[in-house]
N, C-alpha and C positions, 0 to 999 in steps of 0.2 A: 491490747495493747494497743494505747497509740504511742504512734512512735514520732516526734518530735523532729527540727533541723535537719531533714533529709537531705533538702537542696541548701547545706551551709557546705558550698564549695566558693573557694574566694577567687577559684579562676572564673567564676561567673562574674565578678562585678571588677575585679583588677583584669584588663583585657591583656596586660602585659606577665601575669603569669603566665606559660608556657604559653603563648602568645601563637595564633591561627586565627583563620578568616573570620571566627565565630563574631558574635551580633550578644550587645551587653545584654545580661540577664543567663538566664537560667533555661532549661525546657520548660516550665510551668508560668513563666513570665518574666517579666521585664525587672521586679522585683523580688530577688528572694529571701529577702529581708522578710518579706511579707509572707511572702508562701510555707515558709519555713513553721508557719502554725497557722497554717491552711488546711481545707480540708481534702484537698490532693498531696499527691508525695509519693517517692518509692517508697513501698512498706510499710503504710501510715496506718493500717492496723493488721494486725500478725498477732499471732498467740507467741509468748515467749518462746515458745521452743521452735517455731518456724523463724524470729528473727535470729535467733540463734545460727539455725539451719544454714543462711541465706548467708548473715553481713558479720555476723560474729568475726572479726582477726583472729582471734581463738579458736571458733570451732566451726567454721564453716569446712564446709565441703566444697563448695560451689566458686575457687581460685582457679579462674584462666590460666594464671600463669605458672600453677603449680601441676597443673595437669598437661599443658601445652605442648613439653618435652613429648610426651605419648602419642602428637600428632605427627606420622612420619610421611604420612602421604602428600603429595603434592598442594599446594598452596598457596593460595592467594590473597595476601590480606588490602584490603582497598580501603584507604584512609578518606574519610572524609574532610576538604579542609575547614571547613565552619564549624565542625560537627560542636559543639555544649554540653556534650556528656562523655566524650573519649578525645582525651587531649594528644598532641602530639607524643608527649612523655608515656604513654601509655602504649602507643600505638610503639616506640621503641623498645617499651619495656614487653610486650605482647612479642612482636617477634624475635628479639633476642633469647624466647623463653621455649618458642615451638622448635619440634626435634625434624620438624623435613629439611630434606636435603634439596631438593626443588621447592623455595622460596622465593614467592613474587612481592614484594610491598613494592604498593602503592598508591598514588593522593591524587585524588580528583577534585576538583570545586563543586562544596555542596553542604549543606547544614544537615542535618542530623538525622531529620526522618527523608532526607533524599533529596529535597528542597533546592533552589535556587541559588548561588549565592548575593545576588542580583534582580533585580526583574526585566526580565529581555532575555535573562543568559539559563544556557541548558540548565536544567535539573541536575542535583547528585546523582539519582537514579539512573538517566540516562548515558551519563559518562560513565560511573558504575558497569551498567552493563554491555558498555561498548568496550570497558578496561574487560571485562567477562569474558563477552565472545572470542577477543582475541587472544585472549589468554588461554583459553580451549580452545582453539583453534590453532595453536601450534604445538598440544600437545594428543588434539587428540583428532588429527585431520579429516580432512571428508576425500571418499573415495575419486 
């Protein structure tokens, strides 16, 4: 079955909604109104069973917030400041749901796939790697 409108998030075209450093548009392009009916998209071609298992609000088992209380290990949650798919409200909800007592939430400048926010700036991936390295070093010091 073909699923359309999987790119229909108003936050992609109204940057005042859940604001961060993201560029206009979605992960699939600057015109979500067109990509909603294109060939690419999240779970564009799936069986009804697969769609219900993954995306249905009523029957999916793939829910981070529902599963997060079971995560009790020390946790580092890195937010990319220009993410076009994980927004500040998502980070807030995710971090609040985690069961870890040792929880660090940090934000670095970067786009969804870890690219730089602007040409010539460090990549989000390199900034995230530095955060991860520092977080690990505090918890697992080398002899």
